[in-house]
C-alpha positions in Angstrom: 0.0 0.0 0.0 2.8 2.4 0.8 4.5 1.7 -2.5 1.2 2.6 -4.3 0.9 5.8 -2.3 4.5 6.7 -3.1 4.0 5.9 -6.8 0.9 8.0 -7.0 2.6 10.9 -5.2 5.6 10.8 -7.5 3.3 10.7 -10.5 1.4 13.6 -9.2 4.6 15.6 -8.8 5.7 14.8 -12.3 2.3 15.9 -13.7 2.4 19.1 -11.7 5.8 19.9 -13.1 4.6 19.2 -16.6 1.5 21.3 -16.0 3.6 24.2 -14.7 6.0 24.0 -17.7 3.0 24.0 -20.1 1.5 27.0 -18.3 4.8 28.9 -18.5 5.1 28.1 -22.2 1.6 29.2 -22.8 2.2 32.4 -21.0 5.3 33.1 -23.0 3.6 32.4 -26.3 0.3 34.1 -25.4 -0.8 37.1 -27.3 -2.0 40.2 -25.6 -0.7 39.1 -22.2 -0.2 42.6 -21.0 -1.9 44.4 -23.9 1.5 45.4 -25.2 1.8 42.9 -28.0 2.0 43.9 -31.6 -1.7 43.0 -32.0 -2.5 46.3 -30.4 -1.4 49.5 -32.2 -0.1 52.4 -30.4 -2.1 55.7 -30.7 0.6 57.2 -32.9 0.7 54.0 -35.1 -3.1 54.2 -35.4 -3.0 57.9 -36.3 -0.4 57.2 -39.0 -2.5 54.4 -40.5 -5.6 56.5 -40.3 -3.9 59.5 -42.1 -2.7 57.1 -44.8 -6.2 55.7 -45.2 -7.8 59.1 -45.5 -5.3 60.9 -47.6 -4.3 58.2 -50.0 -6.9 55.4 -50.2 -10.1 57.3 -49.5 -9.4 60.1 -51.9 -8.7 57.6 -54.7 -12.1 55.9 -54.0 -14.0 59.2 -54.3 -11.9 61.0 -56.9 -14.6 61.0 -59.6 -17.2 62.9 -57.4 -17.6 66.6 -58.4 
């Protein structure tokens, strides 16, 4: 019985270590972990993209309207 308990406890420790490693790997690879990833644009980057959209792309779309 003691051998079984020891085996179960050692298996539990191994699984906990694997789980912790997977959690750490998931955290490292997670997007938007602190809202500082490249998926979020900075206000200045958004303004530049907006200016480009309005001045170059939108004007081309409505250039024939007089």
